[in-house]
N, C-alpha and C positions, 0 to 999 in steps of 0.2 A: 279713392287714392288721389293724392295731389298730382297735378300735371307733371311737375318736375320729377317726382318720384317715378312716375311711369316712364319718363324720358330715359332715366338712368337704368331702371330695372328691366325695361323691355328692349334696351339696346338701340333706341332711336338716335342718341348722340353718336354712338359708334358707327351707325350707318352713314351719318353725315361725314364722319372722318374718312370712311372707306369710299364714299361716292361724292367727291367734291363738286360734281356737276349738278347734283340734285338741288332743286329749289322748293321751298314750301312757304305757305302763308299760315300764320297761327294767330290764336287769340291772346288775350292778356296773360293767361296762365303760362304761356311759353316765352315770355319776354326774356328770361334767362338764356334760353336756347338761341334766341335771336341775337343776344349779346355775344354769345360764344361763337356763333356762326353767322356773322353779319352779312356775308355775301350770299348765304344760302337761305336763311330764314327771315321772313318779314313778319313783324308783330307790331300792333298799334303802339304809338308813343305813349309815354306816361301822361296822365292827366296833368295839365299845368297846375303849379302850386297855388295860383291865385283863384282857382275854381274849386271851392270846398263843397259847395252844394249847388243844386240846380238854380239857375238864374243869378249866379254870383260871378264876379270877374268881368273883364272886358267882353262885350258881346261878340266882337269879331273873333277873338281867341276862343271863346266858349263854343261858338258856332263851328269854327274850323276844326276843333278837336273832335266834337261830336260827329260832324259830317265825315271826317276821315275814318273814324272808328266804325261808323255805320257802313260806309262803302266797303271797307275791308271785310267786315262781317258778312256782307251780302255776297261777296265773291266766294 
């Protein structure tokens, strides 16, 4: 089941509506939930457009995006 389908069918979004003090960290699959509840849900940023494949794009931007994604995943 797709992550966003689970969010809707299992009532996760409704729980965020009912409990505005709840905070969560999520992976890429829940970016829509993070957009809907930006003060409650944290998801990794989208991959920068100029990074299409490994080792492409500005090194600092590529490193920063991967590092941020890795750190959030580790938490």
